C-alpha positions in Angstrom: 101.7 104.6 76.2 104.1 104.3 79.1 101.4 105.5 81.5 98.1 104.2 82.6 95.6 105.2 80.0 92.7 103.2 81.2 90.5 106.2 82.0 91.5 107.9 78.8 90.4 105.0 76.5 87.0 106.3 75.7 88.4 109.6 74.7 91.2 108.0 72.7 88.7 105.8 70.9 86.9 108.8 69.7 90.0 110.2 67.8 89.2 109.8 64.0 91.1 107.3 61.8 92.9 105.5 64.6 92.9 101.7 64.3 95.9 100.5 66.4 95.5 101.3 70.1 98.6 101.1 72.3 97.8 99.4 75.5 100.7 99.8 77.9 101.6 97.5 80.8 99.9 99.7 83.4 96.6 100.0 81.5 93.9 97.6 82.4 93.6 95.2 79.4 90.1 94.1 79.9 88.8 97.8 80.2 90.8 98.8 77.1 89.4 95.9 75.0 85.8 96.7 76.0 86.3 100.2 74.6 88.4 99.5 71.6 86.5 96.5 70.4 83.7 98.9 69.4 85.9 100.8 67.0 85.6 99.6 63.4 88.6 97.7 62.2 90.4 98.4 65.5 93.3 96.3 66.9 95.5 96.7 70.0 99.2 96.5 70.7 99.6 95.2 74.2 102.9 96.3 75.7 104.3 94.1 78.4 107.0 95.2 80.9 110.2 93.3 79.8 111.9 93.7 83.3 109.0 92.7 85.5 107.6 90.1 83.1 110.8 88.6 81.8 114.1 89.4 83.2 113.1 89.5 86.9 110.3 86.9 86.4 109.9 83.3 87.1 108.2 81.1 84.4 104.8 81.6 85.9 105.2 85.4 85.9 106.2 85.2 82.3 103.1 83.3 81.5 100.5 85.5 83.3 100.4 88.5 81.0 100.4 86.3 77.9 97.5 84.2 79.3 95.6 87.4 80.1 96.0 88.5 76.5 94.8 85.3 75.2 91.9 85.0 77.6 90.7 88.7 77.1 91.5 89.2 73.4 91.2 86.0 71.5 88.3 86.2 69.2 87.4 89.7 70.3 90.0 92.1 68.9 93.2 91.6 66.8 96.2 91.9 69.2 99.9 92.3 68.9 102.2 91.7 71.9 105.3 93.8 72.4 108.0 93.6 74.9 109.8 97.0 74.3 113.4 97.4 75.4 113.9 93.7 76.0 117.5 93.5 76.8 119.9 92.1 79.3 120.6 93.8 82.7 123.6 92.3 84.3 124.2 88.7 83.5 123.7 88.5 79.8 123.8 84.7 79.6 121.2 84.2 82.3 119.0 87.0 80.7 119.4 85.5 77.2 118.1 82.2 78.7 115.1 83.9 80.0 114.4 85.6 76.7 114.8 82.2 74.9 112.3 80.7 77.5 109.9 83.6 76.9 110.0 82.8 73.1 109.0 79.2 73.9 106.3 80.3 76.3 104.9 82.9 73.7 104.6 80.2 71.0 103.0 77.7 73.5 100.3 80.1 74.8 99.6 82.4 71.8 99.9 79.9 69.0 98.0 77.0 70.7 94.7 75.9 69.2 91.7 77.4 70.9 
């Protein structure tokens, strides 16, 4: 969702036959995981803001949401990470370099041995 669904998570979790829960950038990840981990066969899709966490971010700011995903979700609930709308803003070469850096950081953090 594009909004903060933290308070709605317990209600959403009660909807029958849902197994993939969309956890947007404004929703508290830890709170969502605590609710959705109790749903049989559940997984989450963590959406990360592509502007704040990539295009306008320094390397540490790129790492923070990925480190949170790994810390909170690893071994608890299957998780997919999404950067919806990841595109360039003004300087396509500089933005492409940031996207390439993000790719390296994702592999480093999300594919590292536990």
